[in-house]
DRENKE-182264 format. One record per residue (C-alpha): z, x, y; residue in one letter. Coordinates in steps of 0.02 Angstrom, whole numbers, plus 50000, padded with zeros to 5 digits. Last residue first. Layout:
BEGIN
c3 = Z&c1 = X&c2 = Y&code = A
...
END
This chain:
BEGIN
c3 = 58997&c1 = 50017&c2 = 50897&code = Q
c3 = 58958&c1 = 50097&c2 = 50729&code = H
c3 = 58837&c1 = 49960&c2 = 50679&code = E
c3 = 58745&c1 = 49982&c2 = 50844&code = K
c3 = 58733&c1 = 50170&c2 = 50810&code = L
c3 = 58664&c1 = 50139&c2 = 50637&code = R
c3 = 58532&c1 = 50023&c2 = 50711&code = Q
c3 = 58485&c1 = 50153&c2 = 50841&code = R
c3 = 58469&c1 = 50280&c2 = 50700&code = I
c3 = 58347&c1 = 50170&c2 = 50607&code = K
c3 = 58245&c1 = 50134&c2 = 50765&code = R
c3 = 58218&c1 = 50316&c2 = 50814&code = P
c3 = 58319&c1 = 50368&c2 = 50965&code = L
c3 = 58249&c1 = 50361&c2 = 51141&code = K
c3 = 58347&c1 = 50204&c2 = 51190&code = S
c3 = 58510&c1 = 50290&c2 = 51144&code = N
c3 = 58480&c1 = 50436&c2 = 51261&code = L
c3 = 58496&c1 = 50385&c2 = 51442&code = N
c3 = 58602&c1 = 50228&c2 = 51455&code = E
c3 = 58708&c1 = 50252&c2 = 51299&code = T
c3 = 58734&c1 = 50437&c2 = 51326&code = L
c3 = 58782&c1 = 50410&c2 = 51507&code = F
c3 = 58904&c1 = 50271&c2 = 51458&code = E
c3 = 58985&c1 = 50387&c2 = 51331&code = K
c3 = 59002&c1 = 50521&c2 = 51465&code = F
c3 = 59077&c1 = 50396&c2 = 51587&code = E
c3 = 59202&c1 = 50337&c2 = 51456&code = S
c3 = 59250&c1 = 50516&c2 = 51414&code = L
c3 = 59278&c1 = 50556&c2 = 51598&code = A
c3 = 59381&c1 = 50398&c2 = 51629&code = K
c3 = 59487&c1 = 50425&c2 = 51474&code = V
c3 = 59519&c1 = 50604&c2 = 51527&code = R
c3 = 59567&c1 = 50550&c2 = 51702&code = G
c3 = 59690&c1 = 50425&c2 = 51628&code = E
c3 = 59758&c1 = 50565&c2 = 51518&code = L
c3 = 59789&c1 = 50677&c2 = 51669&code = F
c3 = 59874&c1 = 50534&c2 = 51762&code = K
c3 = 59986&c1 = 50500&c2 = 51612&code = A
c3 = 60031&c1 = 50685&c2 = 51600&code = K
c3 = 60078&c1 = 50690&c2 = 51784&code = E
c3 = 60175&c1 = 50526&c2 = 51774&code = P
c3 = 60285&c1 = 50579&c2 = 51626&code = E
c3 = 60391&c1 = 50427&c2 = 51578&code = D
c3 = 60232&c1 = 50329&c2 = 51539&code = L
c3 = 60174&c1 = 50467&c2 = 51422&code = A
c3 = 60182&c1 = 50373&c2 = 51257&code = N
c3 = 60067&c1 = 50232&c2 = 51315&code = A
c3 = 59948&c1 = 50361&c2 = 51388&code = I
c3 = 59946&c1 = 50453&c2 = 51221&code = S
c3 = 59875&c1 = 50300&c2 = 51132&code = K
c3 = 59734&c1 = 50289&c2 = 51260&code = K
c3 = 59699&c1 = 50476&c2 = 51242&code = A
c3 = 59687&c1 = 50468&c2 = 51052&code = E
c3 = 59576&c1 = 50314&c2 = 51056&code = D
c3 = 59460&c1 = 50398&c2 = 51183&code = L
c3 = 59456&c1 = 50560&c2 = 51081&code = K
c3 = 59407&c1 = 50464&c2 = 50925&code = G
c3 = 59274&c1 = 50365&c2 = 51015&code = D
c3 = 59204&c1 = 50526&c2 = 51091&code = I
c3 = 59196&c1 = 50608&c2 = 50920&code = I
c3 = 59109&c1 = 50458&c2 = 50843&code = E
c3 = 58983&c1 = 50450&c2 = 50985&code = H
c3 = 58948&c1 = 50636&c2 = 50965&code = L
c3 = 58923&c1 = 50616&c2 = 50779&code = N
c3 = 58797&c1 = 50477&c2 = 50809&code = L
c3 = 58710&c1 = 50587&c2 = 50937&code = L
c3 = 58707&c1 = 50733&c2 = 50815&code = Y
c3 = 58612&c1 = 50623&c2 = 50693&code = I
c3 = 58460&c1 = 50642&c2 = 50805&code = Y
c3 = 58383&c1 = 50786&c2 = 50706&code = A
c3 = 58377&c1 = 50681&c2 = 50550&code = M
END
């Protein structure tokens, strides 16, 4: 159960990504805020990609299956 934190981390990142993407649509009249949010989406996406490439393959099989179901 020690690897459950990775599932939680993926859930948190997904939530923050959704939140930032929705905020971009609302911030079109504020270019500075939109640019900040675009950078945030990029950073979160890169972090999620890093986790997927480097850590997901090292998880126990049951947790990998749960992660696939989540995605």
